Each structure stands twice: as C-alpha cells, then as structure tokens.
TORRO-158053 format. One record per residue (C-alpha): residue number from 0; residue in three letters; x, y, z. Coordinates in Angstrom, 1 decimal, padded with zeros to 4 digits. Each point is the difference from the previous one (the first is absolute). Example, Ala and Ser with C-alpha at 12.3 -4.5 7.8 and 13.67 -1.06 7.14 Angstrom:
BEGIN
REC   k   r   east  north     up
REC   0 ALA  012.3 -004.5  007.8
REC   1 SER  001.4  003.4 -000.7
This chain:
BEGIN
REC   k   r   east  north     up
REC   0 UNK -011.8 -029.7  016.8
REC   1 UNK  003.2  000.5  002.0
REC   2 UNK  001.7  001.6 -003.1
REC   3 UNK -003.0  002.3 -000.5
REC   4 UNK  000.2  001.0  003.7
REC   5 UNK  003.7  000.8 -000.3
REC   6 UNK -000.4  002.2 -003.1
REC   7 UNK -000.8  003.3  001.6
REC   8 UNK  003.3  000.0  002.0
REC   9 UNK  002.0 -001.0 -003.0
REC  10 UNK -001.8  002.6 -002.1
REC  11 UNK  000.9  002.7  002.4
REC  12 UNK  003.7 -000.9 -000.3
REC  13 UNK -000.1 -000.2 -003.7
REC  14 UNK -001.8  003.3 -000.5
REC  15 UNK  002.4  001.7  002.4
REC  16 UNK  003.1 -001.3 -001.7
REC  17 UNK -001.2  000.9 -003.5
REC  18 UNK -001.3  003.4  001.1
REC  19 UNK  003.4  000.9  001.6
REC  20 UNK  001.8 -001.0 -003.2
REC  21 UNK -002.5  002.1 -002.0
REC  22 UNK  000.6  002.9  002.3
REC  23 UNK  003.8 -000.2 -000.7
REC  24 UNK -000.6 -000.3 -003.8
REC  25 UNK -001.8  003.3  000.0
REC  26 UNK  002.5  001.5  002.5
REC  27 UNK  002.8 -000.8 -002.4
REC  28 UNK -001.8  001.8 -002.9
REC  29 UNK  000.3  003.2  001.9
REC  30 UNK  003.3 -000.6  001.8
REC  31 UNK  002.3  001.8 -002.5
REC  32 UNK -002.0  003.0 -001.2
REC  33 UNK  000.0  001.9  003.4
REC  34 UNK  003.8 -000.3 -000.1
REC  35 UNK  000.5  001.4 -003.5
REC  36 UNK  001.4  003.3  001.3
REC  37 UNK  002.7 -001.8  001.9
REC  38 UNK  000.8 -002.3 -002.8
REC  39 UNK  000.2  002.9 -002.5
REC  40 UNK  002.5  001.9  002.1
REC  41 UNK  002.1 -003.1  000.8
REC  42 UNK  000.2 -001.5 -003.5
REC  43 UNK -000.5  003.3 -002.0
REC  44 UNK -002.9 -001.3 -002.1
REC  45 UNK -003.1  001.8 -001.2
REC  46 UNK -003.6 -000.5  001.3
REC  47 UNK -000.9 -001.1 -003.5
REC  48 UNK  002.5 -002.8  000.3
REC  49 UNK -001.2 -001.0  003.4
REC  50 UNK -003.6  000.0 -001.2
REC  51 UNK  001.1 -002.6 -002.6
REC  52 UNK  001.0 -002.3  002.9
REC  53 UNK -003.7  000.0  001.1
REC  54 UNK -001.0 -000.7 -003.6
REC  55 UNK  002.4 -002.9 -000.2
REC  56 UNK -001.5 -001.4  003.2
REC  57 UNK -003.5  000.4 -001.4
REC  58 UNK  000.8 -001.6 -003.4
REC  59 UNK  001.3 -003.3  001.4
REC  60 UNK -002.7 -000.1  002.6
REC  61 UNK -002.7  000.4 -002.5
REC  62 UNK  001.3 -002.2 -002.8
REC  63 UNK  001.0 -003.0  002.1
REC  64 UNK -003.2 -000.4  002.1
REC  65 UNK -001.6 -002.5 -002.4
REC  66 UNK  003.2 -002.1 -000.5
REC  67 UNK  000.3 -000.1  003.8
REC  68 UNK -003.6 -001.3  000.1
REC  69 UNK  001.1 -002.9 -002.2
REC  70 UNK  002.9 -000.6  002.4
REC  71 UNK -002.4  000.0  003.0
REC  72 UNK -002.1 -002.6 -001.7
REC  73 UNK  003.1 -002.2 -000.5
REC  74 UNK  001.8  000.2  003.3
REC  75 UNK -002.5  001.6  002.4
REC  76 UNK -000.7  003.5  001.3
REC  77 UNK  002.0 -000.3  003.2
REC  78 UNK  003.3 -000.7 -001.6
REC  79 UNK -000.5  002.7 -002.6
REC  80 UNK -001.1  002.5  002.7
REC  81 UNK  003.1 -000.6  002.2
REC  82 UNK  002.3  000.1 -003.0
REC  83 UNK -001.5  003.1 -001.4
REC  84 UNK  000.1  001.9  003.3
REC  85 UNK  003.7 -001.0  000.4
REC  86 UNK  000.9  001.3 -003.4
REC  87 UNK -002.0  003.2  000.5
REC  88 UNK  001.4  000.8  003.4
REC  89 UNK  003.6 -001.0 -000.9
REC  90 UNK -000.1  002.3 -003.1
REC  91 UNK -001.2  002.9  002.1
REC  92 UNK  002.7 -000.6  002.6
REC  93 UNK  002.6 -000.3 -002.7
REC  94 UNK -000.8  003.5 -001.2
REC  95 UNK  001.8  001.1  003.2
REC  96 UNK  003.3 -001.0 -001.6
REC  97 UNK -000.5  001.6 -003.4
REC  98 UNK  002.7  002.3 -001.1
REC  99 UNK -001.2  000.6 -003.6
REC 100 UNK -003.5  000.8 -001.4
REC 101 UNK -000.1 -003.1 -002.3
REC 102 UNK  000.3 -002.2  003.1
REC 103 UNK -003.1  001.6  001.6
REC 104 UNK -002.1 -000.4 -003.1
REC 105 UNK  001.2 -003.6 -000.5
REC 106 UNK -000.9 -000.8  003.7
REC 107 UNK -003.5  001.7 -000.5
REC 108 UNK -000.6 -002.3 -003.0
REC 109 UNK  000.9 -002.9  002.3
REC 110 UNK -002.2  001.3  002.8
REC 111 UNK -002.9  000.1 -002.5
REC 112 UNK  000.6 -003.7 -000.8
REC 113 UNK -000.4 -000.8  003.7
REC 114 UNK -003.1  002.3  000.3
REC 115 UNK -001.7 -001.7 -002.9
REC 116 UNK -000.7 -003.1  002.1
REC 117 UNK -002.3  001.5  002.6
REC 118 UNK -003.4  000.1 -001.7
REC 119 UNK  000.1 -003.5 -001.6
REC 120 UNK  001.6 -001.6  003.0
REC 121 UNK -002.0  001.8  002.7
REC 122 UNK -003.4 -000.6 -001.6
REC 123 UNK  000.8 -003.6 -000.8
REC 124 UNK  000.9 -000.7  003.6
REC 125 UNK -003.1  001.8  001.5
REC 126 UNK -002.4 -001.7 -002.5
REC 127 UNK  001.4 -003.4  000.8
REC 128 UNK  000.3  000.4  003.8
REC 129 UNK -003.0  002.2  001.1
REC 130 UNK -003.5 -001.4  000.1
REC 131 UNK -002.3  001.7 -002.6
REC 132 UNK -002.3  001.5  002.7
REC 133 UNK  003.0  001.9  001.4
REC 134 UNK  001.9  000.8 -003.1
REC 135 UNK -001.3  003.5 -000.4
REC 136 UNK  001.3  001.0  003.4
REC 137 UNK  003.3 -001.7 -000.7
REC 138 UNK  000.4  001.9 -003.3
REC 139 UNK -000.9  003.2  001.7
REC 140 UNK  002.7 -000.5  002.7
REC 141 UNK  002.5 -000.7 -002.8
REC 142 UNK -001.0  003.2 -001.8
REC 143 UNK  000.2  002.0  003.2
REC 144 UNK  003.5 -001.3  000.5
REC 145 UNK  001.0  001.4 -003.4
REC 146 UNK -001.5  003.4  000.8
REC 147 UNK  001.8  000.2  003.3
REC 148 UNK  003.2 -000.7 -001.8
REC 149 UNK -000.6  003.0 -002.3
REC 150 UNK -000.8  002.2  003.0
REC 151 UNK  002.9 -001.1  002.1
REC 152 UNK  002.8  000.1 -002.5
REC 153 UNK  000.7  003.7 -000.4
REC 154 UNK  000.1  001.0  003.7
REC 155 UNK  001.9 -003.2  001.1
REC 156 UNK  002.6  000.3 -002.7
REC 157 UNK  000.5  003.7  000.5
REC 158 UNK  000.3 -000.4  003.8
REC 159 UNK  002.6 -002.8 -000.5
REC 160 UNK  001.9  002.2 -002.5
REC 161 UNK  000.1  002.9  002.5
REC 162 UNK  001.4 -002.3  002.6
REC 163 UNK  002.3 -002.3 -002.0
REC 164 UNK  000.4  001.5 -003.5
REC 165 UNK -001.8 -001.1 -003.1
REC 166 UNK  002.2 -003.0 -000.7
REC 167 UNK -000.5 -001.5  003.4
REC 168 UNK -003.7  000.7 -000.1
REC 169 UNK -000.4 -002.2 -003.1
REC 170 UNK  002.3 -002.6  001.6
REC 171 UNK -002.3 -000.2  003.0
REC 172 UNK -003.3 -000.2 -001.8
REC 173 UNK  001.3 -002.4 -002.6
REC 174 UNK  001.8 -002.1  002.6
REC 175 UNK -003.3 -000.3  001.9
REC 176 UNK -001.7 -001.4 -003.1
REC 177 UNK  002.8 -002.5 -000.6
REC 178 UNK -000.4 -001.3  003.6
REC 179 UNK -003.8 -000.3 -000.5
REC 180 UNK  000.5 -001.9 -003.3
REC 181 UNK  002.3 -002.5  001.8
REC 182 UNK -002.6 -000.4  002.7
REC 183 UNK -002.7 -000.6 -002.6
REC 184 UNK  002.0 -002.8 -001.5
REC 185 UNK -000.5 -001.9  003.2
REC 186 UNK -003.7  000.6  000.1
REC 187 UNK -001.1 -002.1 -002.9
REC 188 UNK -002.6 -001.7  002.3
REC 189 UNK -001.9  003.2 -000.1
REC 190 UNK  000.7  001.4 -003.5
REC 191 UNK  001.2 -003.0 -002.0
REC 192 UNK -002.0 -001.8 -002.6
REC 193 UNK -002.3 -002.7  001.5
REC 194 UNK  000.8 -003.6 -000.9
REC 195 UNK -002.2 -001.2 -002.8
REC 196 UNK -000.8  003.5 -001.1
REC 197 UNK -001.2  000.0 -003.6
REC 198 UNK  002.5  001.5 -002.5
REC 199 UNK -001.6  001.4 -003.1
REC 200 UNK  001.8  000.4 -003.3
REC 201 UNK  000.2  003.7 -000.1
REC 202 UNK  000.9  001.8 -003.3
REC 203 UNK -000.3  003.3 -001.7
REC 204 UNK -002.5 -001.5 -002.4
REC 205 UNK -002.4 -000.9  002.8
REC 206 UNK  000.2  003.4  001.5
REC 207 UNK -000.7  002.0 -003.2
REC 208 UNK -002.7 -002.4 -001.2
REC 209 UNK -002.1  000.5  003.2
REC 210 UNK -002.5  002.8 -000.3
REC 211 UNK -000.4  000.1  003.8
REC 212 UNK  003.7  000.5  000.6
REC 213 UNK  000.4  002.6 -002.8
REC 214 UNK -003.0  002.0  001.3
REC 215 UNK  001.7  000.0  003.5
REC 216 UNK  003.2  001.2 -001.6
REC 217 UNK -001.9  002.9 -001.6
REC 218 UNK -001.8  000.6  003.3
REC 219 UNK  003.3  000.4  001.8
REC 220 UNK  001.3  002.3 -002.7
REC 221 UNK -003.0  002.3  000.1
REC 222 UNK -000.3  000.1  003.8
REC 223 UNK  003.7  000.8  000.3
REC 224 UNK -000.4  002.8 -002.6
REC 225 UNK -003.0  001.4  002.0
REC 226 UNK  001.9  000.0  003.3
REC 227 UNK  003.2  001.4 -001.5
REC 228 UNK -001.8  003.3 -000.8
REC 229 UNK -000.9  000.5  003.6
REC 230 UNK  003.3 -001.1  001.5
REC 231 UNK  002.3  001.9 -002.4
REC 232 UNK -002.0  002.9 -001.3
REC 233 UNK -002.7  001.0  002.6
REC 234 UNK  002.3  002.3  001.9
REC 235 UNK  000.7  002.1 -003.1
REC 236 UNK -003.7 -000.2 -001.1
REC 237 UNK -001.3  001.1  003.5
REC 238 UNK  002.4  002.9  000.1
REC 239 UNK -001.3  001.3 -003.3
REC 240 UNK -003.7 -000.7  000.6
REC 241 UNK -000.2  001.4  003.5
REC 242 UNK  003.0  002.4  000.1
REC 243 UNK  001.4 -001.7  003.1
REC 244 UNK  003.7 -000.5  000.8
REC 245 UNK  001.6 -003.3 -001.1
REC 246 UNK  000.4 -001.0  003.7
REC 247 UNK -003.7  000.2  000.6
REC 248 UNK -000.8 -001.9 -003.2
REC 249 UNK  002.5 -002.7  001.1
REC 250 UNK -001.8 -000.4  003.3
REC 251 UNK -003.2 -000.8 -002.0
REC 252 UNK  001.9 -002.7 -001.9
REC 253 UNK  001.4 -001.3  003.3
REC 254 UNK -003.6 -000.3  001.3
REC 255 UNK -000.9 -002.0 -003.1
REC 256 UNK  002.9 -002.4  000.5
REC 257 UNK -000.4 -000.4  003.7
REC 258 UNK -003.7 -000.8 -000.2
REC 259 UNK  000.7 -002.4 -002.9
REC 260 UNK  002.5 -001.9  002.1
REC 261 UNK -002.3 -000.1  003.1
REC 262 UNK -002.9 -001.4 -002.2
REC 263 UNK  002.1 -003.0 -001.2
REC 264 UNK -000.8 -002.2  003.0
REC 265 UNK -003.7  000.7  000.0
REC 266 UNK  000.2 -000.8 -003.8
REC 267 UNK  001.3 -003.4  000.9
REC 268 UNK -003.1 -000.7  002.2
REC 269 UNK -002.2  001.3 -002.8
REC 270 UNK  001.6 -002.4 -002.4
REC 271 UNK -000.6 -002.9  002.3
REC 272 UNK -003.6  001.0  000.8
REC 273 UNK -001.2  000.5 -003.6
REC 274 UNK  000.5 -002.4 -002.8
REC 275 UNK -000.8  002.5 -002.9
REC 276 UNK  003.5  001.5  000.0
REC 277 UNK -000.5  001.6 -003.4
REC 278 UNK -003.0  001.9  001.3
REC 279 UNK  001.9  001.1  003.1
REC 280 UNK  002.8  001.3 -002.3
REC 281 UNK -002.5  001.8 -002.2
REC 282 UNK -001.8  001.8  002.8
REC 283 UNK  003.2  000.9  001.9
REC 284 UNK  001.8  001.3 -003.1
REC 285 UNK -003.1  002.0 -001.0
REC 286 UNK -000.3  001.5  003.4
REC 287 UNK  003.7  001.0  000.0
REC 288 UNK -000.3  001.5 -003.5
REC 289 UNK -003.1  002.0  001.0
REC 290 UNK  001.6  001.6  003.0
REC 291 UNK  003.2  000.8 -002.0
REC 292 UNK -002.1  001.7 -002.6
REC 293 UNK -001.6  002.1  002.7
REC 294 UNK  003.5  000.9  001.3
REC 295 UNK  001.1  001.1 -003.4
REC 296 UNK -003.1  002.0 -000.9
REC 297 UNK  001.1  003.0  002.1
REC 298 UNK -003.5  000.2  001.4
REC 299 UNK  001.1 -000.9  003.6
REC 300 UNK  001.8  002.3  002.4
REC 301 UNK  003.5 -001.5  000.2
REC 302 UNK -000.5 -001.0  003.6
REC 303 UNK -002.8 -002.3 -001.1
REC 304 UNK  002.3 -001.6 -002.6
REC 305 UNK  001.8 -001.7  002.9
REC 306 UNK -003.2 -001.9  000.9
REC 307 UNK -001.0 -000.8 -003.5
REC 308 UNK  003.4 -001.3 -001.1
REC 309 UNK  000.3 -002.0  003.2
REC 310 UNK -003.2 -001.8 -000.9
REC 311 UNK  001.3 -000.5 -003.5
REC 312 UNK  003.2 -001.5  001.5
REC 313 UNK -002.0 -002.3  002.3
REC 314 UNK -002.0 -001.3 -003.0
REC 315 UNK  003.3 -000.6 -001.9
REC 316 UNK  001.4 -002.0  002.9
REC 317 UNK -003.1 -002.2  000.4
REC 318 UNK  000.6 -001.3 -003.5
REC 319 UNK  003.4 -001.9  000.5
REC 320 UNK -001.1 -003.3  001.4
REC 321 UNK -003.0 -000.4 -002.2
REC 322 UNK  002.2  000.7 -003.0
REC 323 UNK  002.6 -002.6  001.0
REC 324 UNK -002.7 -002.7  000.7
REC 325 UNK -001.4  000.7 -003.5
REC 326 UNK  003.5 -000.7 -001.4
REC 327 UNK  000.2 -003.3  001.9
REC 328 UNK -003.4 -001.0 -001.5
REC 329 UNK  001.5  000.4 -003.5
REC 330 UNK  002.8 -002.5  000.7
REC 331 UNK -001.6 -003.0 -001.5
REC 332 UNK  002.3 -001.4 -002.6
REC 333 UNK  003.0  002.0  001.3
REC 334 UNK  001.5  000.0  003.5
REC 335 UNK -000.9  002.8  002.4
REC 336 UNK  003.5  001.4  000.2
REC 337 UNK  000.4  000.3 -003.7
REC 338 UNK -003.4  001.7 -000.4
REC 339 UNK  000.9  002.6  002.7
REC 340 UNK  003.4  000.6 -001.5
REC 341 UNK -001.5  000.6 -003.5
REC 342 UNK -003.0  002.2  001.0
REC 343 UNK  002.0  002.1  002.4
REC 344 UNK  002.4  000.9 -002.8
REC 345 UNK -003.0  002.0 -001.2
REC 346 UNK  000.5  002.2  003.0
REC 347 UNK  003.3  001.1 -001.4
REC 348 UNK -001.6  000.6 -003.4
REC 349 UNK -002.6  002.2  001.6
REC 350 UNK  002.7  002.1  001.7
REC 351 UNK  001.7  000.5 -003.4
REC 352 UNK -003.2  001.0 -001.8
REC 353 UNK -001.6  002.2  002.7
REC 354 UNK  002.7  002.6  000.6
REC 355 UNK  000.3  001.1 -003.6
REC 356 UNK -003.8  000.5 -000.2
REC 357 UNK -000.2  002.1  003.2
REC 358 UNK  003.2  001.9 -000.9
REC 359 UNK -001.6  001.1 -003.3
REC 360 UNK -003.2  001.0  001.8
REC 361 UNK  001.9  002.3  002.3
REC 362 UNK  002.1  001.4 -002.8
REC 363 UNK -003.2  001.1 -001.7
REC 364 UNK -001.1  001.8  003.1
REC 365 UNK -003.0 -002.3  000.9
REC 366 UNK  000.8 -001.2  003.5
REC 367 UNK -003.6 -001.1  000.8
REC 368 UNK  000.3 -002.5 -002.9
REC 369 UNK  002.6 -001.9  002.1
REC 370 UNK -002.9 -001.2  002.1
REC 371 UNK -002.2 -000.6 -003.0
REC 372 UNK  002.7 -002.1 -001.7
REC 373 UNK  000.5 -002.0  003.2
REC 374 UNK -003.8 -000.6  000.1
REC 375 UNK  000.0 -001.1 -003.6
REC 376 UNK  002.8 -002.5  000.6
REC 377 UNK -002.0 -001.3  003.0
REC 378 UNK -003.2 -000.3 -002.0
REC 379 UNK  001.9 -002.0 -002.7
REC 380 UNK  001.5 -002.2  002.7
REC 381 UNK -003.5 -000.7  001.4
REC 382 UNK -001.4 -000.9 -003.4
REC 383 UNK  003.0 -002.3 -000.5
REC 384 UNK -000.7 -001.8  003.3
REC 385 UNK -003.7 -000.3 -000.7
REC 386 UNK  000.8 -001.4 -003.4
REC 387 UNK  002.1 -002.6  001.7
REC 388 UNK -002.8 -000.8  002.4
REC 389 UNK -002.4 -000.4 -003.0
REC 390 UNK  002.4 -002.3 -001.8
REC 391 UNK  000.6 -002.1  003.1
REC 392 UNK -003.7 -000.5  000.6
REC 393 UNK -000.8 -000.9 -003.6
REC 394 UNK -000.8 -003.7 -000.4
REC 395 UNK  002.7 -002.2 -001.5
REC 396 UNK -000.5 -001.0 -003.6
REC 397 UNK -001.4 -003.4 -000.6
REC 398 UNK  002.4 -002.8 -000.9
C-alpha cells in the first residue's frame, strides 16, 4: 500500500523527465534546417546538399528504432534514453565545428542514431512506471512535449543565431541536451528498469508474425500519409481552391496544427476514461476527415475554413493517446519498447508514400483531391484499426 501511495509522485517525475527528453528530440529534428541559409553561405554548399543532411538524419532514425527496441529490452529504457540523448545532442553540437560538408552529413547520420532511441525507450519507461488508469494522460503529456519541441526549434535557433552566430547557436542547444543526458544518467530511480522486470525474447520473427502488430504498423503508415497531405500540401491546395494568398492559406494550416496540439492533453483524459480505444480512434479520425473534406470542397467561404480546419485538427489531436495505448495492448509476446519502435517506423513510411501521391494530384490540377486522398488514407487507417479490434476480440483457438 505504501508503494502504491508513492506512485503518483514518482510518476510525475518520470513523465516530466521523459517528456523533456522527447521535447529535445523533436527540437533537434528542426535545429539545423532554419540555419540552412547561414550554412550555405559559410560552407558554399547547395540547398539540395543540405536537404540530404535532413534525409540522413531521418534514415538512421527510422531504420534503427526497432533494433533500439531490442536494446531497451536487454538493458532498460532509462540507460538507452540517456545514451541516445547524449549522442543526439553531442552530434548536433559538433556540427558547430564542421568545416566541410561531409562532416555535417556524417554528424547528422550520427544524430539520427541518437534520435532513434526515443520512441522505444520513452514508451517502455512510461508503460512500466505509470499506472494503467493514468497512462493515457502520461502519453498525452509525452506527445505534447514533442509537439512543443517542433514549435520551439525554429524561433529559438534563429534567435540564438542572430545573437551568437549559427555555429554558437548549435553549440548552445546541443550542449544543453548533453547536460540533460548526463543528468538523466543519475535519475535511474525514476526512469530505469524496475528490478525483476520481465525481459521478453524479442525478435524480428515475433514482430512480423503478429497480425496485431503488423496491422498497427499499417495503421501508422496510413495515418501518417493522411496527415502529410494536410501538413505539406494544404497551403498550395487552399491557394488554388479559394484563390487566396499563400500567407492566408498558411494561417489555416497553423490553425489546424495549433488546435491539434491543444487537443492532445484532453485526448489523454479520453484514453483513460474509455476502454474502447479503437472506437475512439475511428470516431475521431472520421470526424477529422469529414471536416477536411468540407474544407477542400470549396463550398465554404474561406473565413469559415478556419473554423472547420480547427475542428479537424482538434479531432486529430484527440487520437494520439488512444493510438499509443492500443500499441501497448498489442505488446504481448514482444516488449513494449520494441513494438513501439517497430510500428512508429510506419510513420516514416507514410511520410514517404504520401507526398508523391499529393504531388501528383496537384500536378494534375485537382487541388480538392488533396483532401479526398487524405480522407481515403484516414478511412483505410480506420478499417485497419477496426480489423485489429476484431482480431483481438476473436476467441482463441482450442488447444
């Protein structure tokens, strides 16, 4: 009883540490791109070459998440989290000393290695240390931390660059992460693996033989493809459908993103309140897709689009915690961290598939179909999740 009474305070510390680390992981994803113009002039490299640095970061982040899940299962999420943050932050800081292009791209590959630990390590820690009745809110706080990292990176990095120069800006933000990683190494009582915790024999075979896990991988892929159309192509689509300036269309996208972020925490409460997470997912994704279709129809005055796309964003944000708890429920024969590492790789796959589809749509002069395609991806994602619910509720075969 004493241990149970002490859990909420310990949970608060755990969620706080993991969420701050997650904030930094997303911050580092966007720490270099705002500085491209400075780096180009300093090192005389093209924007295409600098774009490949972001690609290098994304490749190692995506490919190594599942192997990092195996490592989490072996040595614990806390050690992997502290080590990954150290590598990620140190690589970003080291870019400040680069004098040749190849040094930057090599360091971004290394930064991606560090970035690959966050999903498997973070989710493993939270699943092990937060009581099930509060896990939805913990996961929502973790997701909000990541969103805040994305929001904060461009203005913070650019402000530091204006004051100190681009090299010192990266040195400051990277150095801060190195210090936090060292501090995390001394907080294993809050983020380390519990004594006696069960270690499962993770393997690629167990991942790919599990229908529930594979369906979640497909769900992540489809939902990421659906969202990529709005994030990357809605500004161009709105400009053509409504004949508005790009700045006005960008404000509509900002409304979508802000409301999505604000809905993340209520989504955590929703996940804790209702056990049928797949149904919550289906309803919220259907609501978001419906309002996006309305936005892309051209039937609304553009001022009303702000309200409709804001509602769509809110529905999108409500999904996060229920989605993550559904992933935890699939971790039966495989550890939680490994499952999260594997299925979130589908997010990268969706971001690869989606843009080519939407780009073709715009090239053919059918901007309203951007929203239709996003809705179709969402519908397929819903069907995938409902199929997973059906498979999970089916009776086990007789021995």
